[in-house]
CHARMM internal coordinates of N, CA and C (Angstrom, degrees):
IC EDIT
DIST 1 N 1 CA 1.4413
DIST 1 CA 1 C 1.5262
ANGL 1 N 1 CA 1 C 109.00
DIST 1 C 2 N 1.3077
ANGL 1 CA 1 C 2 N 115.37
DIHE 1 N 1 CA 1 C 2 N 133.25
DIST 2 N 2 CA 1.4587
ANGL 1 C 2 N 2 CA 120.63
DIHE 1 CA 1 C 2 N 2 CA 178.61
DIST 2 CA 2 C 1.5223
ANGL 2 N 2 CA 2 C 109.13
DIHE 1 C 2 N 2 CA 2 C -84.32
DIST 2 C 3 N 1.3164
ANGL 2 CA 2 C 3 N 115.74
DIHE 2 N 2 CA 2 C 3 N 131.94
DIST 3 N 3 CA 1.4702
ANGL 2 C 3 N 3 CA 121.49
DIHE 2 CA 2 C 3 N 3 CA -179.82
DIST 3 CA 3 C 1.5296
ANGL 3 N 3 CA 3 C 110.03
DIHE 2 C 3 N 3 CA 3 C -75.08
DIST 3 C 4 N 1.3254
ANGL 3 CA 3 C 4 N 115.45
DIHE 3 N 3 CA 3 C 4 N 139.95
DIST 4 N 4 CA 1.4611
ANGL 3 C 4 N 4 CA 121.66
DIHE 3 CA 3 C 4 N 4 CA 177.21
DIST 4 CA 4 C 1.5172
ANGL 4 N 4 CA 4 C 107.47
DIHE 3 C 4 N 4 CA 4 C -104.61
DIST 4 C 5 N 1.3067
ANGL 4 CA 4 C 5 N 116.82
DIHE 4 N 4 CA 4 C 5 N 119.08
DIST 5 N 5 CA 1.4630
ANGL 4 C 5 N 5 CA 121.56
DIHE 4 CA 4 C 5 N 5 CA 179.13
DIST 5 CA 5 C 1.5229
ANGL 5 N 5 CA 5 C 109.03
DIHE 4 C 5 N 5 CA 5 C -100.80
DIST 5 C 6 N 1.3150
ANGL 5 CA 5 C 6 N 115.03
DIHE 5 N 5 CA 5 C 6 N 125.90
DIST 6 N 6 CA 1.4565
ANGL 5 C 6 N 6 CA 121.02
DIHE 5 CA 5 C 6 N 6 CA 178.59
DIST 6 CA 6 C 1.5233
ANGL 6 N 6 CA 6 C 108.81
DIHE 5 C 6 N 6 CA 6 C -115.53
DIST 6 C 7 N 1.3205
ANGL 6 CA 6 C 7 N 116.64
DIHE 6 N 6 CA 6 C 7 N 147.68
DIST 7 N 7 CA 1.4688
ANGL 6 C 7 N 7 CA 119.75
DIHE 6 CA 6 C 7 N 7 CA 178.73
DIST 7 CA 7 C 1.5318
ANGL 7 N 7 CA 7 C 110.83
DIHE 6 C 7 N 7 CA 7 C -78.02
DIST 7 C 8 N 1.3218
ANGL 7 CA 7 C 8 N 116.37
DIHE 7 N 7 CA 7 C 8 N 66.11
DIST 8 N 8 CA 1.4667
ANGL 7 C 8 N 8 CA 120.79
DIHE 7 CA 7 C 8 N 8 CA -173.86
DIST 8 CA 8 C 1.5204
ANGL 8 N 8 CA 8 C 112.99
DIHE 7 C 8 N 8 CA 8 C -58.06
DIST 8 C 9 N 1.3132
ANGL 8 CA 8 C 9 N 117.44
DIHE 8 N 8 CA 8 C 9 N -36.08
DIST 9 N 9 CA 1.4664
ANGL 8 C 9 N 9 CA 119.93
DIHE 8 CA 8 C 9 N 9 CA -178.68
DIST 9 CA 9 C 1.5325
ANGL 9 N 9 CA 9 C 111.63
DIHE 8 C 9 N 9 CA 9 C -66.69
DIST 9 C 10 N 1.3148
ANGL 9 CA 9 C 10 N 117.21
DIHE 9 N 9 CA 9 C 10 N -17.42
DIST 10 N 10 CA 1.4581
ANGL 9 C 10 N 10 CA 120.65
DIHE 9 CA 9 C 10 N 10 CA -179.58
DIST 10 CA 10 C 1.5322
ANGL 10 N 10 CA 10 C 112.29
DIHE 9 C 10 N 10 CA 10 C -95.00
DIST 10 C 11 N 1.3296
ANGL 10 CA 10 C 11 N 116.94
DIHE 10 N 10 CA 10 C 11 N -8.08
DIST 11 N 11 CA 1.4548
ANGL 10 C 11 N 11 CA 120.09
DIHE 10 CA 10 C 11 N 11 CA -179.40
DIST 11 CA 11 C 1.5245
ANGL 11 N 11 CA 11 C 110.71
DIHE 10 C 11 N 11 CA 11 C -85.95
DIST 11 C 12 N 1.3133
ANGL 11 CA 11 C 12 N 115.31
DIHE 11 N 11 CA 11 C 12 N 147.02
DIST 12 N 12 CA 1.4684
ANGL 11 C 12 N 12 CA 119.86
DIHE 11 CA 11 C 12 N 12 CA 175.12
DIST 12 CA 12 C 1.5309
ANGL 12 N 12 CA 12 C 108.51
DIHE 11 C 12 N 12 CA 12 C -75.72
DIST 12 C 13 N 1.3084
ANGL 12 CA 12 C 13 N 115.69
DIHE 12 N 12 CA 12 C 13 N 166.63
DIST 13 N 13 CA 1.4556
ANGL 12 C 13 N 13 CA 119.85
DIHE 12 CA 12 C 13 N 13 CA 177.87
DIST 13 CA 13 C 1.5307
ANGL 13 N 13 CA 13 C 110.00
DIHE 12 C 13 N 13 CA 13 C -60.50
DIST 13 C 14 N 1.3153
ANGL 13 CA 13 C 14 N 117.14
DIHE 13 N 13 CA 13 C 14 N -41.87
DIST 14 N 14 CA 1.4638
ANGL 13 C 14 N 14 CA 120.75
DIHE 13 CA 13 C 14 N 14 CA 179.25
DIST 14 CA 14 C 1.5267
ANGL 14 N 14 CA 14 C 111.01
DIHE 13 C 14 N 14 CA 14 C -60.95
DIST 14 C 15 N 1.3190
ANGL 14 CA 14 C 15 N 117.19
DIHE 14 N 14 CA 14 C 15 N -41.05
DIST 15 N 15 CA 1.4635
ANGL 14 C 15 N 15 CA 121.34
DIHE 14 CA 14 C 15 N 15 CA 178.63
DIST 15 CA 15 C 1.5338
ANGL 15 N 15 CA 15 C 110.90
DIHE 14 C 15 N 15 CA 15 C -65.76
DIST 15 C 16 N 1.3155
ANGL 15 CA 15 C 16 N 116.47
DIHE 15 N 15 CA 15 C 16 N -40.71
DIST 16 N 16 CA 1.4672
ANGL 15 C 16 N 16 CA 120.25
DIHE 15 CA 15 C 16 N 16 CA 178.93
DIST 16 CA 16 C 1.5263
ANGL 16 N 16 CA 16 C 110.83
DIHE 15 C 16 N 16 CA 16 C -64.24
DIST 16 C 17 N 1.3352
ANGL 16 CA 16 C 17 N 117.02
DIHE 16 N 16 CA 16 C 17 N -43.31
DIST 17 N 17 CA 1.4549
ANGL 16 C 17 N 17 CA 120.51
DIHE 16 CA 16 C 17 N 17 CA 178.81
DIST 17 CA 17 C 1.5231
ANGL 17 N 17 CA 17 C 111.04
DIHE 16 C 17 N 17 CA 17 C -64.55
DIST 17 C 18 N 1.3147
ANGL 17 CA 17 C 18 N 116.66
DIHE 17 N 17 CA 17 C 18 N -39.80
DIST 18 N 18 CA 1.4590
ANGL 17 C 18 N 18 CA 121.06
DIHE 17 CA 17 C 18 N 18 CA 178.16
DIST 18 CA 18 C 1.5268
ANGL 18 N 18 CA 18 C 110.35
DIHE 17 C 18 N 18 CA 18 C -64.09
DIST 18 C 19 N 1.3227
ANGL 18 CA 18 C 19 N 116.71
DIHE 18 N 18 CA 18 C 19 N -42.76
DIST 19 N 19 CA 1.4584
ANGL 18 C 19 N 19 CA 121.50
DIHE 18 CA 18 C 19 N 19 CA 177.89
DIST 19 CA 19 C 1.5213
ANGL 19 N 19 CA 19 C 110.76
DIHE 18 C 19 N 19 CA 19 C -62.14
DIST 19 C 20 N 1.3219
ANGL 19 CA 19 C 20 N 115.96
DIHE 19 N 19 CA 19 C 20 N -43.39
DIST 20 N 20 CA 1.4565
ANGL 19 C 20 N 20 CA 120.90
DIHE 19 CA 19 C 20 N 20 CA 179.98
DIST 20 CA 20 C 1.5317
ANGL 20 N 20 CA 20 C 110.48
DIHE 19 C 20 N 20 CA 20 C -63.24
DIST 20 C 21 N 1.3120
ANGL 20 CA 20 C 21 N 116.94
DIHE 20 N 20 CA 20 C 21 N -42.37
DIST 21 N 21 CA 1.4557
ANGL 20 C 21 N 21 CA 120.86
DIHE 20 CA 20 C 21 N 21 CA 179.57
DIST 21 CA 21 C 1.5297
ANGL 21 N 21 CA 21 C 110.78
DIHE 20 C 21 N 21 CA 21 C -66.17
DIST 21 C 22 N 1.3255
ANGL 21 CA 21 C 22 N 117.04
DIHE 21 N 21 CA 21 C 22 N -39.33
DIST 22 N 22 CA 1.4596
ANGL 21 C 22 N 22 CA 121.02
DIHE 21 CA 21 C 22 N 22 CA 177.80
DIST 22 CA 22 C 1.5200
ANGL 22 N 22 CA 22 C 110.99
DIHE 21 C 22 N 22 CA 22 C -63.83
DIST 22 C 23 N 1.3284
ANGL 22 CA 22 C 23 N 116.71
DIHE 22 N 22 CA 22 C 23 N -43.25
DIST 23 N 23 CA 1.4695
ANGL 22 C 23 N 23 CA 120.57
DIHE 22 CA 22 C 23 N 23 CA 177.03
DIST 23 CA 23 C 1.5225
ANGL 23 N 23 CA 23 C 110.80
DIHE 22 C 23 N 23 CA 23 C -61.98
DIST 23 C 24 N 1.3226
ANGL 23 CA 23 C 24 N 116.50
DIHE 23 N 23 CA 23 C 24 N -44.23
DIST 24 N 24 CA 1.4644
ANGL 23 C 24 N 24 CA 120.48
DIHE 23 CA 23 C 24 N 24 CA -179.47
DIST 24 CA 24 C 1.5214
ANGL 24 N 24 CA 24 C 110.70
DIHE 23 C 24 N 24 CA 24 C -61.66
DIST 24 C 25 N 1.3314
ANGL 24 CA 24 C 25 N 117.62
DIHE 24 N 24 CA 24 C 25 N -44.12
DIST 25 N 25 CA 1.4652
ANGL 24 C 25 N 25 CA 121.02
DIHE 24 CA 24 C 25 N 25 CA 179.26
DIST 25 CA 25 C 1.5223
ANGL 25 N 25 CA 25 C 110.29
DIHE 24 C 25 N 25 CA 25 C -60.92
DIST 25 C 26 N 1.3234
ANGL 25 CA 25 C 26 N 117.32
DIHE 25 N 25 CA 25 C 26 N -39.65
DIST 26 N 26 CA 1.4557
ANGL 25 C 26 N 26 CA 120.86
DIHE 25 CA 25 C 26 N 26 CA 179.37
DIST 26 CA 26 C 1.5323
ANGL 26 N 26 CA 26 C 111.20
DIHE 25 C 26 N 26 CA 26 C -67.84
DIST 26 C 27 N 1.3260
ANGL 26 CA 26 C 27 N 116.51
DIHE 26 N 26 CA 26 C 27 N -43.86
DIST 27 N 27 CA 1.4604
ANGL 26 C 27 N 27 CA 120.20
DIHE 26 CA 26 C 27 N 27 CA -179.63
DIST 27 CA 27 C 1.5249
ANGL 27 N 27 CA 27 C 112.03
DIHE 26 C 27 N 27 CA 27 C -62.66
DIST 27 C 28 N 1.3246
ANGL 27 CA 27 C 28 N 116.99
DIHE 27 N 27 CA 27 C 28 N -37.69
DIST 28 N 28 CA 1.4577
ANGL 27 C 28 N 28 CA 119.88
DIHE 27 CA 27 C 28 N 28 CA -176.73
DIST 28 CA 28 C 1.5236
ANGL 28 N 28 CA 28 C 112.98
DIHE 27 C 28 N 28 CA 28 C -75.87
DIST 28 C 29 N 1.3096
ANGL 28 CA 28 C 29 N 118.04
DIHE 28 N 28 CA 28 C 29 N -8.06
DIST 29 N 29 CA 1.4623
ANGL 28 C 29 N 29 CA 120.67
DIHE 28 CA 28 C 29 N 29 CA 175.99
DIST 29 CA 29 C 1.5258
ANGL 29 N 29 CA 29 C 111.10
DIHE 28 C 29 N 29 CA 29 C -68.21
DIST 29 C 30 N 1.3347
ANGL 29 CA 29 C 30 N 116.95
DIHE 29 N 29 CA 29 C 30 N -26.04
DIST 30 N 30 CA 1.4552
ANGL 29 C 30 N 30 CA 122.11
DIHE 29 CA 29 C 30 N 30 CA -178.13
DIST 30 CA 30 C 1.5281
ANGL 30 N 30 CA 30 C 110.62
DIHE 29 C 30 N 30 CA 30 C -123.27
DIST 30 C 31 N 1.3278
ANGL 30 CA 30 C 31 N 116.63
DIHE 30 N 30 CA 30 C 31 N 41.67
DIST 31 N 31 CA 1.4614
ANGL 30 C 31 N 31 CA 120.40
DIHE 30 CA 30 C 31 N 31 CA -173.09
DIST 31 CA 31 C 1.5234
ANGL 31 N 31 CA 31 C 113.54
DIHE 30 C 31 N 31 CA 31 C -63.49
DIST 31 C 32 N 1.3116
ANGL 31 CA 31 C 32 N 118.30
DIHE 31 N 31 CA 31 C 32 N -23.14
DIST 32 N 32 CA 1.4646
ANGL 31 C 32 N 32 CA 120.09
DIHE 31 CA 31 C 32 N 32 CA -179.27
DIST 32 CA 32 C 1.5218
ANGL 32 N 32 CA 32 C 112.43
DIHE 31 C 32 N 32 CA 32 C -68.58
DIST 32 C 33 N 1.3184
ANGL 32 CA 32 C 33 N 117.46
DIHE 32 N 32 CA 32 C 33 N -19.36
DIST 33 N 33 CA 1.4634
ANGL 32 C 33 N 33 CA 119.25
DIHE 32 CA 32 C 33 N 33 CA 179.99
DIST 33 CA 33 C 1.5336
ANGL 33 N 33 CA 33 C 112.22
DIHE 32 C 33 N 33 CA 33 C -84.08
DIST 33 C 34 N 1.3331
ANGL 33 CA 33 C 34 N 117.13
DIHE 33 N 33 CA 33 C 34 N -6.61
DIST 34 N 34 CA 1.4588
ANGL 33 C 34 N 34 CA 121.24
DIHE 33 CA 33 C 34 N 34 CA 179.79
DIST 34 CA 34 C 1.5234
ANGL 34 N 34 CA 34 C 110.40
DIHE 33 C 34 N 34 CA 34 C -106.60
DIST 34 C 35 N 1.3054
ANGL 34 CA 34 C 35 N 115.68
DIHE 34 N 34 CA 34 C 35 N 139.83
DIST 35 N 35 CA 1.4536
ANGL 34 C 35 N 35 CA 120.50
DIHE 34 CA 34 C 35 N 35 CA 175.86
DIST 35 CA 35 C 1.5213
ANGL 35 N 35 CA 35 C 108.65
DIHE 34 C 35 N 35 CA 35 C -110.12
DIST 35 C 36 N 1.3145
ANGL 35 CA 35 C 36 N 115.95
DIHE 35 N 35 CA 35 C 36 N 129.17
DIST 36 N 36 CA 1.4610
ANGL 35 C 36 N 36 CA 119.93
DIHE 35 CA 35 C 36 N 36 CA 179.59
DIST 36 CA 36 C 1.5215
ANGL 36 N 36 CA 36 C 109.96
DIHE 35 C 36 N 36 CA 36 C -70.85
DIST 36 C 37 N 1.3184
ANGL 36 CA 36 C 37 N 117.42
DIHE 36 N 36 CA 36 C 37 N 143.74
DIST 37 N 37 CA 1.4709
ANGL 36 C 37 N 37 CA 119.48
DIHE 36 CA 36 C 37 N 37 CA 175.79
DIST 37 CA 37 C 1.5251
ANGL 37 N 37 CA 37 C 110.36
DIHE 36 C 37 N 37 CA 37 C -68.31
DIST 37 C 38 N 1.3103
ANGL 37 CA 37 C 38 N 116.57
DIHE 37 N 37 CA 37 C 38 N 155.15
DIST 38 N 38 CA 1.4628
ANGL 37 C 38 N 38 CA 122.17
DIHE 37 CA 37 C 38 N 38 CA -176.48
DIST 38 CA 38 C 1.5255
ANGL 38 N 38 CA 38 C 112.64
DIHE 37 C 38 N 38 CA 38 C -57.13
DIST 38 C 39 N 1.3389
ANGL 38 CA 38 C 39 N 117.45
DIHE 38 N 38 CA 38 C 39 N -35.59
DIST 39 N 39 CA 1.4642
ANGL 38 C 39 N 39 CA 119.63
DIHE 38 CA 38 C 39 N 39 CA -176.93
DIST 39 CA 39 C 1.5253
ANGL 39 N 39 CA 39 C 112.01
DIHE 38 C 39 N 39 CA 39 C -65.70
DIST 39 C 40 N 1.3475
ANGL 39 CA 39 C 40 N 118.45
DIHE 39 N 39 CA 39 C 40 N -21.18
DIST 40 N 40 CA 1.4645
ANGL 39 C 40 N 40 CA 120.31
DIHE 39 CA 39 C 40 N 40 CA 176.54
DIST 40 CA 40 C 1.5228
ANGL 40 N 40 CA 40 C 110.32
DIHE 39 C 40 N 40 CA 40 C -61.70
DIST 40 C 41 N 1.3323
ANGL 40 CA 40 C 41 N 116.24
DIHE 40 N 40 CA 40 C 41 N -43.00
DIST 41 N 41 CA 1.4566
ANGL 40 C 41 N 41 CA 120.33
DIHE 40 CA 40 C 41 N 41 CA -178.99
DIST 41 CA 41 C 1.5291
ANGL 41 N 41 CA 41 C 111.32
DIHE 40 C 41 N 41 CA 41 C -62.63
DIST 41 C 42 N 1.3208
ANGL 41 CA 41 C 42 N 116.16
DIHE 41 N 41 CA 41 C 42 N -39.28
DIST 42 N 42 CA 1.4630
ANGL 41 C 42 N 42 CA 120.88
DIHE 41 CA 41 C 42 N 42 CA 178.80
DIST 42 CA 42 C 1.5323
ANGL 42 N 42 CA 42 C 110.27
DIHE 41 C 42 N 42 CA 42 C -61.08
DIST 42 C 43 N 1.3185
ANGL 42 CA 42 C 43 N 116.50
DIHE 42 N 42 CA 42 C 43 N -47.44
DIST 43 N 43 CA 1.4655
ANGL 42 C 43 N 43 CA 121.20
DIHE 42 CA 42 C 43 N 43 CA -179.22
DIST 43 CA 43 C 1.5281
ANGL 43 N 43 CA 43 C 110.62
DIHE 42 C 43 N 43 CA 43 C -64.28
DIST 43 C 44 N 1.3262
ANGL 43 CA 43 C 44 N 116.63
DIHE 43 N 43 CA 43 C 44 N -43.69
DIST 44 N 44 CA 1.4655
ANGL 43 C 44 N 44 CA 119.49
DIHE 43 CA 43 C 44 N 44 CA -179.83
DIST 44 CA 44 C 1.5237
ANGL 44 N 44 CA 44 C 111.56
DIHE 43 C 44 N 44 CA 44 C -62.40
DIST 44 C 45 N 1.3194
ANGL 44 CA 44 C 45 N 117.30
DIHE 44 N 44 CA 44 C 45 N -40.73
DIST 45 N 45 CA 1.4672
ANGL 44 C 45 N 45 CA 120.05
DIHE 44 CA 44 C 45 N 45 CA 178.19
DIST 45 CA 45 C 1.5264
ANGL 45 N 45 CA 45 C 111.23
DIHE 44 C 45 N 45 CA 45 C -65.48
DIST 45 C 46 N 1.3363
ANGL 45 CA 45 C 46 N 116.87
DIHE 45 N 45 CA 45 C 46 N -39.90
DIST 46 N 46 CA 1.4657
ANGL 45 C 46 N 46 CA 120.55
DIHE 45 CA 45 C 46 N 46 CA 177.18
DIST 46 CA 46 C 1.5301
ANGL 46 N 46 CA 46 C 110.90
DIHE 45 C 46 N 46 CA 46 C -62.16
DIST 46 C 47 N 1.3168
ANGL 46 CA 46 C 47 N 116.34
DIHE 46 N 46 CA 46 C 47 N -43.07
DIST 47 N 47 CA 1.4629
ANGL 46 C 47 N 47 CA 120.01
DIHE 46 CA 46 C 47 N 47 CA -179.80
DIST 47 CA 47 C 1.5264
ANGL 47 N 47 CA 47 C 111.27
DIHE 46 C 47 N 47 CA 47 C -68.36
DIST 47 C 48 N 1.3276
ANGL 47 CA 47 C 48 N 117.02
DIHE 47 N 47 CA 47 C 48 N -36.42
DIST 48 N 48 CA 1.4557
ANGL 47 C 48 N 48 CA 119.81
DIHE 47 CA 47 C 48 N 48 CA 177.51
DIST 48 CA 48 C 1.5297
ANGL 48 N 48 CA 48 C 110.67
DIHE 47 C 48 N 48 CA 48 C -63.93
DIST 48 C 49 N 1.3236
ANGL 48 CA 48 C 49 N 116.49
DIHE 48 N 48 CA 48 C 49 N -42.02
DIST 49 N 49 CA 1.4743
ANGL 48 C 49 N 49 CA 120.38
DIHE 48 CA 48 C 49 N 49 CA 177.05
DIST 49 CA 49 C 1.5242
ANGL 49 N 49 CA 49 C 110.44
DIHE 48 C 49 N 49 CA 49 C -61.90
DIST 49 C 50 N 1.3292
ANGL 49 CA 49 C 50 N 117.03
DIHE 49 N 49 CA 49 C 50 N -43.55
DIST 50 N 50 CA 1.4653
ANGL 49 C 50 N 50 CA 120.85
DIHE 49 CA 49 C 50 N 50 CA -179.95
DIST 50 CA 50 C 1.5262
ANGL 50 N 50 CA 50 C 110.58
DIHE 49 C 50 N 50 CA 50 C -64.12
DIST 50 C 51 N 1.3252
ANGL 50 CA 50 C 51 N 116.94
DIHE 50 N 50 CA 50 C 51 N -39.19
DIST 51 N 51 CA 1.4635
ANGL 50 C 51 N 51 CA 120.60
DIHE 50 CA 50 C 51 N 51 CA 179.04
DIST 51 CA 51 C 1.5222
ANGL 51 N 51 CA 51 C 110.47
DIHE 50 C 51 N 51 CA 51 C -65.24
DIST 51 C 52 N 1.3278
ANGL 51 CA 51 C 52 N 116.40
DIHE 51 N 51 CA 51 C 52 N -46.47
DIST 52 N 52 CA 1.4679
ANGL 51 C 52 N 52 CA 120.21
DIHE 51 CA 51 C 52 N 52 CA -179.61
DIST 52 CA 52 C 1.5229
ANGL 52 N 52 CA 52 C 111.51
DIHE 51 C 52 N 52 CA 52 C -63.62
DIST 52 C 53 N 1.3320
ANGL 52 CA 52 C 53 N 116.47
DIHE 52 N 52 CA 52 C 53 N -28.93
DIST 53 N 53 CA 1.4669
ANGL 52 C 53 N 53 CA 120.61
DIHE 52 CA 52 C 53 N 53 CA 178.48
DIST 53 CA 53 C 1.5292
ANGL 53 N 53 CA 53 C 111.77
DIHE 52 C 53 N 53 CA 53 C -88.03
DIST 53 C 54 N 1.3230
ANGL 53 CA 53 C 54 N 117.45
DIHE 53 N 53 CA 53 C 54 N 7.42
DIST 54 N 54 CA 1.4751
ANGL 53 C 54 N 54 CA 124.35
DIHE 53 CA 53 C 54 N 54 CA 179.87
DIST 54 CA 54 C 1.5236
ANGL 54 N 54 CA 54 C 112.93
DIHE 53 C 54 N 54 CA 54 C 59.98
DIST 54 C 55 N 1.3218
ANGL 54 CA 54 C 55 N 116.88
DIHE 54 N 54 CA 54 C 55 N 28.92
DIST 55 N 55 CA 1.4681
ANGL 54 C 55 N 55 CA 120.30
DIHE 54 CA 54 C 55 N 55 CA 175.88
DIST 55 CA 55 C 1.5282
ANGL 55 N 55 CA 55 C 111.98
DIHE 54 C 55 N 55 CA 55 C -87.59
DIST 55 C 56 N 1.3294
ANGL 55 CA 55 C 56 N 116.95
DIHE 55 N 55 CA 55 C 56 N -14.96
DIST 56 N 56 CA 1.4593
ANGL 55 C 56 N 56 CA 121.28
DIHE 55 CA 55 C 56 N 56 CA 176.69
DIST 56 CA 56 C 1.5209
ANGL 56 N 56 CA 56 C 108.72
DIHE 55 C 56 N 56 CA 56 C -136.97
DIST 56 C 57 N 1.3227
ANGL 56 CA 56 C 57 N 115.69
DIHE 56 N 56 CA 56 C 57 N 159.82
DIST 57 N 57 CA 1.4587
ANGL 56 C 57 N 57 CA 121.24
DIHE 56 CA 56 C 57 N 57 CA 175.50
DIST 57 CA 57 C 1.5229
ANGL 57 N 57 CA 57 C 107.91
DIHE 56 C 57 N 57 CA 57 C -122.46
DIST 57 C 58 N 1.3081
ANGL 57 CA 57 C 58 N 116.00
DIHE 57 N 57 CA 57 C 58 N 162.99
DIST 58 N 58 CA 1.4603
ANGL 57 C 58 N 58 CA 120.67
DIHE 57 CA 57 C 58 N 58 CA 178.53
DIST 58 CA 58 C 1.5179
ANGL 58 N 58 CA 58 C 109.07
DIHE 57 C 58 N 58 CA 58 C -118.42
DIST 58 C 59 N 1.3304
ANGL 58 CA 58 C 59 N 114.48
DIHE 58 N 58 CA 58 C 59 N 157.34
DIST 59 N 59 CA 1.4630
ANGL 58 C 59 N 59 CA 121.16
DIHE 58 CA 58 C 59 N 59 CA 178.56
DIST 59 CA 59 C 1.5145
ANGL 59 N 59 CA 59 C 109.16
DIHE 58 C 59 N 59 CA 59 C -122.26
DIST 59 C 60 N 1.3141
ANGL 59 CA 59 C 60 N 115.52
DIHE 59 N 59 CA 59 C 60 N 151.19
DIST 60 N 60 CA 1.4496
ANGL 59 C 60 N 60 CA 120.73
DIHE 59 CA 59 C 60 N 60 CA 170.67
DIST 60 CA 60 C 1.5237
ANGL 60 N 60 CA 60 C 108.03
DIHE 59 C 60 N 60 CA 60 C -59.20
DIST 60 C 61 N 1.3305
ANGL 60 CA 60 C 61 N 118.55
DIHE 60 N 60 CA 60 C 61 N 132.84
DIST 61 N 61 CA 1.4555
ANGL 60 C 61 N 61 CA 121.84
DIHE 60 CA 60 C 61 N 61 CA -174.00
DIST 61 CA 61 C 1.5263
ANGL 61 N 61 CA 61 C 111.83
DIHE 60 C 61 N 61 CA 61 C -60.26
DIST 61 C 62 N 1.3078
ANGL 61 CA 61 C 62 N 118.09
DIHE 61 N 61 CA 61 C 62 N -41.69
DIST 62 N 62 CA 1.4649
ANGL 61 C 62 N 62 CA 120.25
DIHE 61 CA 61 C 62 N 62 CA 179.40
DIST 62 CA 62 C 1.5213
ANGL 62 N 62 CA 62 C 111.92
DIHE 61 C 62 N 62 CA 62 C -61.87
DIST 62 C 63 N 1.3287
ANGL 62 CA 62 C 63 N 116.32
DIHE 62 N 62 CA 62 C 63 N -42.40
DIST 63 N 63 CA 1.4615
ANGL 62 C 63 N 63 CA 120.56
DIHE 62 CA 62 C 63 N 63 CA 178.62
DIST 63 CA 63 C 1.5250
ANGL 63 N 63 CA 63 C 111.10
DIHE 62 C 63 N 63 CA 63 C -68.47
DIST 63 C 64 N 1.3298
ANGL 63 CA 63 C 64 N 116.33
DIHE 63 N 63 CA 63 C 64 N -38.11
DIST 64 N 64 CA 1.4633
ANGL 63 C 64 N 64 CA 120.04
DIHE 63 CA 63 C 64 N 64 CA 178.63
DIST 64 CA 64 C 1.5264
ANGL 64 N 64 CA 64 C 110.62
DIHE 63 C 64 N 64 CA 64 C -63.83
DIST 64 C 65 N 1.3331
ANGL 64 CA 64 C 65 N 117.72
DIHE 64 N 64 CA 64 C 65 N -44.23
DIST 65 N 65 CA 1.4661
ANGL 64 C 65 N 65 CA 120.55
DIHE 64 CA 64 C 65 N 65 CA 178.58
DIST 65 CA 65 C 1.5216
ANGL 65 N 65 CA 65 C 111.07
DIHE 64 C 65 N 65 CA 65 C -61.42
DIST 65 C 66 N 1.3223
ANGL 65 CA 65 C 66 N 116.27
DIHE 65 N 65 CA 65 C 66 N -40.69
DIST 66 N 66 CA 1.4661
ANGL 65 C 66 N 66 CA 119.79
DIHE 65 CA 65 C 66 N 66 CA 179.43
DIST 66 CA 66 C 1.5215
ANGL 66 N 66 CA 66 C 110.58
DIHE 65 C 66 N 66 CA 66 C -63.62
DIST 66 C 67 N 1.3415
ANGL 66 CA 66 C 67 N 117.89
DIHE 66 N 66 CA 66 C 67 N -42.41
DIST 67 N 67 CA 1.4605
ANGL 66 C 67 N 67 CA 121.31
DIHE 66 CA 66 C 67 N 67 CA 177.39
DIST 67 CA 67 C 1.5306
ANGL 67 N 67 CA 67 C 110.84
DIHE 66 C 67 N 67 CA 67 C -61.03
DIST 67 C 68 N 1.3182
ANGL 67 CA 67 C 68 N 116.31
DIHE 67 N 67 CA 67 C 68 N -42.58
DIST 68 N 68 CA 1.4724
ANGL 67 C 68 N 68 CA 120.76
DIHE 67 CA 67 C 68 N 68 CA 179.80
DIST 68 CA 68 C 1.5180
ANGL 68 N 68 CA 68 C 109.99
DIHE 67 C 68 N 68 CA 68 C -64.12
DIST 68 C 69 N 1.3305
ANGL 68 CA 68 C 69 N 116.77
DIHE 68 N 68 CA 68 C 69 N -45.39
DIST 69 N 69 CA 1.4664
ANGL 68 C 69 N 69 CA 120.34
DIHE 68 CA 68 C 69 N 69 CA -179.51
DIST 69 CA 69 C 1.5309
ANGL 69 N 69 CA 69 C 111.37
DIHE 68 C 69 N 69 CA 69 C -59.75
DIST 69 C 70 N 1.3257
ANGL 69 CA 69 C 70 N 116.43
DIHE 69 N 69 CA 69 C 70 N -41.89
DIST 70 N 70 CA 1.4660
ANGL 69 C 70 N 70 CA 120.13
DIHE 69 CA 69 C 70 N 70 CA 179.72
DIST 70 CA 70 C 1.5292
ANGL 70 N 70 CA 70 C 111.59
DIHE 69 C 70 N 70 CA 70 C -62.85
DIST 70 C 71 N 1.3363
ANGL 70 CA 70 C 71 N 116.17
DIHE 70 N 70 CA 70 C 71 N -34.18
DIST 71 N 71 CA 1.4567
ANGL 70 C 71 N 71 CA 119.90
DIHE 70 CA 70 C 71 N 71 CA -178.70
DIST 71 CA 71 C 1.5290
ANGL 71 N 71 CA 71 C 112.56
DIHE 70 C 71 N 71 CA 71 C -75.09
DIST 71 C 72 N 1.3302
ANGL 71 CA 71 C 72 N 117.29
DIHE 71 N 71 CA 71 C 72 N -32.80
DIST 72 N 72 CA 1.4697
ANGL 71 C 72 N 72 CA 119.24
DIHE 71 CA 71 C 72 N 72 CA -173.06
DIST 72 CA 72 C 1.5280
ANGL 72 N 72 CA 72 C 114.12
DIHE 71 C 72 N 72 CA 72 C -102.13
DIST 72 C 73 N 1.2871
ANGL 72 CA 72 C 73 N 117.96
DIHE 72 N 72 CA 72 C 73 N -14.09
DIST 73 N 73 CA 1.4893
ANGL 72 C 73 N 73 CA 119.27
DIHE 72 CA 72 C 73 N 73 CA -177.62
DIST 73 CA 73 C 1.4989
ANGL 73 N 73 CA 73 C 111.80
DIHE 72 C 73 N 73 CA 73 C -100.32
END
COOR INIT
IC SEED 1 N 1 CA 1 C
IC BUILD
């Protein structure tokens, strides 16, 4: 595989986040070809237990992304 070099130091934070989101959208198009590592299941089970015990709360993903964007842009 040929490595792709991007001028990351020249990109703005907004451009980097956009690039990251674009890469993520592309990767998730073929998610069945990827296998999650075993430790992912451990973390997910821990978070599910914490959620059921009301130790954590969840946010709507769209609202969470908007909050993050406001903080970093």
